[in-house]
One Martini backbone bead per residue (centre of mass of N, CA, C, O) as a GRO file, in nm:
protein
  122
    1MET     BB    1  -1.623   1.614  -2.257
    2ASN     BB    2  -1.404   1.436  -2.064
    3LYS     BB    3  -1.292   1.312  -1.797
    4ALA     BB    4  -0.951   1.341  -1.661
    5LEU     BB    5  -0.625   1.220  -1.651
    6LEU     BB    6  -0.327   1.368  -1.563
    7ASP     BB    7  -0.030   1.367  -1.656
    8THR     BB    8   0.264   1.490  -1.562
    9ASP     BB    9   0.345   1.648  -1.822
   10ILE     BB   10   0.082   1.811  -1.841
   11PHE     BB   11   0.073   1.936  -1.556
   12SER     BB   12   0.340   2.085  -1.587
   13GLU     BB   13   0.248   2.264  -1.819
   14ILE     BB   14   0.027   2.399  -1.668
   15LEU     BB   15   0.210   2.525  -1.444
   16LYS     BB   16   0.392   2.691  -1.644
   17GLY     BB   17   0.223   2.840  -1.886
   18ILE     BB   18   0.364   2.825  -2.190
   19ASN     BB   19   0.177   2.637  -2.339
   20GLN     BB   20  -0.094   2.749  -2.506
   21PRO     BB   21  -0.257   2.501  -2.591
   22VAL     BB   22  -0.261   2.373  -2.310
   23ALA     BB   23  -0.377   2.617  -2.150
   24ALA     BB   24  -0.650   2.630  -2.308
   25LYS     BB   25  -0.747   2.345  -2.246
   26ALA     BB   26  -0.727   2.365  -1.941
   27SER     BB   27  -0.929   2.595  -1.903
   28THR     BB   28  -1.169   2.446  -2.020
   29TYR     BB   29  -1.165   2.214  -1.829
   30HIS     BB   30  -1.181   2.366  -1.555
   31THR     BB   31  -1.456   2.493  -1.619
   32ALA     BB   32  -1.612   2.221  -1.648
   33PHE     BB   33  -1.486   2.069  -1.360
   34GLY     BB   34  -1.318   2.271  -1.138
   35CYS     BB   35  -1.074   2.065  -1.188
   36TYR     BB   36  -0.804   1.865  -1.150
   37THR     BB   37  -0.679   1.535  -1.241
   38ILE     BB   38  -0.464   1.340  -1.040
   39SER     BB   39  -0.197   1.161  -0.914
   40VAL     BB   40   0.016   1.045  -0.681
   41ILE     BB   41   0.245   1.015  -0.888
   42THR     BB   42   0.266   1.311  -0.966
   43VAL     BB   43   0.348   1.405  -0.702
   44LEU     BB   44   0.604   1.241  -0.674
   45GLU     BB   45   0.747   1.346  -0.939
   46ILE     BB   46   0.752   1.651  -0.862
   47VAL     BB   47   0.895   1.633  -0.588
   48LYS     BB   48   1.144   1.493  -0.691
   49GLY     BB   49   1.242   1.712  -0.884
   50TRP     BB   50   1.267   1.942  -0.673
   51HIS     BB   51   1.444   1.793  -0.461
   52LYS     BB   52   1.695   1.749  -0.648
   53ARG     BB   53   1.710   2.085  -0.661
   54ARG     BB   54   1.646   2.212  -0.382
   55ARG     BB   55   1.312   2.310  -0.403
   56GLU     BB   56   1.104   2.385  -0.160
   57ASP     BB   57   0.943   2.616  -0.274
   58LYS     BB   58   0.821   2.453  -0.513
   59ILE     BB   59   0.675   2.248  -0.340
   60GLN     BB   60   0.493   2.447  -0.195
   61GLU     BB   61   0.360   2.558  -0.449
   62PHE     BB   62   0.243   2.291  -0.548
   63PHE     BB   63   0.050   2.247  -0.302
   64VAL     BB   64  -0.116   2.495  -0.363
   65GLU     BB   65  -0.205   2.416  -0.654
   66ILE     BB   66  -0.343   2.122  -0.547
   67ALA     BB   67  -0.567   2.186  -0.332
   68ALA     BB   68  -0.814   2.161  -0.570
   69ALA     BB   69  -0.740   1.886  -0.648
   70GLU     BB   70  -0.775   1.572  -0.781
   71VAL     BB   71  -0.644   1.291  -0.592
   72LEU     BB   72  -0.545   0.982  -0.691
   73THR     BB   73  -0.542   0.651  -0.605
   74LEU     BB   74  -0.438   0.319  -0.524
   75GLU     BB   75  -0.573   0.020  -0.555
   76ILE     BB   76  -0.509  -0.304  -0.494
   77HIS     BB   77  -0.618  -0.427  -0.765
   78SER     BB   78  -0.455  -0.215  -0.934
   79ALA     BB   79  -0.174  -0.292  -0.835
   80GLU     BB   80  -0.181  -0.568  -0.956
   81LEU     BB   81  -0.232  -0.482  -1.253
   82ALA     BB   82   0.027  -0.310  -1.279
   83GLY     BB   83   0.224  -0.534  -1.227
   84ARG     BB   84   0.146  -0.710  -1.465
   85ILE     BB   85   0.185  -0.514  -1.693
   86TYR     BB   86   0.479  -0.448  -1.636
   87ALA     BB   87   0.588  -0.735  -1.666
   88ASP     BB   88   0.485  -0.801  -1.950
   89LEU     BB   89   0.635  -0.568  -2.091
   90GLU     BB   90   0.917  -0.639  -1.997
   91GLN     BB   91   0.926  -0.923  -2.134
   92ILE     BB   92   0.890  -0.775  -2.438
   93GLY     BB   93   1.056  -0.489  -2.427
   94GLN     BB   94   0.823  -0.272  -2.307
   95GLN     BB   95   0.926  -0.018  -2.140
   96ILE     BB   96   0.738   0.233  -1.925
   97GLY     BB   97   0.722   0.226  -1.641
   98LEU     BB   98   0.579   0.215  -1.339
   99ALA     BB   99   0.433   0.489  -1.324
  100ASN     BB  100   0.272   0.447  -1.590
  101ALA     BB  101   0.116   0.201  -1.510
  102ILE     BB  102  -0.028   0.329  -1.267
  103ILE     BB  103  -0.170   0.560  -1.415
  104ALA     BB  104  -0.331   0.388  -1.609
  105VAL     BB  105  -0.489   0.228  -1.387
  106ILE     BB  106  -0.625   0.466  -1.257
  107ALA     BB  107  -0.782   0.549  -1.504
  108ARG     BB  108  -0.932   0.281  -1.530
  109GLN     BB  109  -1.066   0.263  -1.245
  110GLN     BB  110  -1.222   0.559  -1.315
  111ASN     BB  111  -1.294   0.598  -1.615
  112LEU     BB  112  -1.055   0.765  -1.760
  113THR     BB  113  -0.898   0.983  -1.939
  114LEU     BB  114  -0.570   0.989  -2.071
  115VAL     BB  115  -0.343   1.261  -2.046
  116SER     BB  116  -0.065   1.256  -2.281
  117GLY     BB  117   0.263   1.303  -2.434
  118ASN     BB  118   0.339   0.980  -2.379
  119LEU     BB  119   0.241   0.768  -2.607
  120SER     BB  120   0.456   0.531  -2.595
  121HIS     BB  121   0.368   0.441  -2.295
  122TYR     BB  122   0.044   0.369  -2.399
   0.00000   0.00000   0.00000
């Protein structure tokens, strides 16, 4: 098993704990590595979702949940690469969303496997 960066959709499923196959794999992963690895973009996306619903309580719960997580940031050279990838894909009509481009580049900069259910975006 390789260390992985979890995309927002997968991390959301882990937090919900409803999808048993995802929960089982997440438990195995957490046991092996001691924490989950997410990006600052996942933090942004989850906070945005709860804020839109005016659920400050859920935002606070989320921050408690990620206290032990490894949260990766975007380095400047990776920001440049994400911008280029995003622009190139946009020009050929394959829009994946800026957040997805950034998450992919963070995984690449850290040499991590990206785990996502949104395979068409990557």
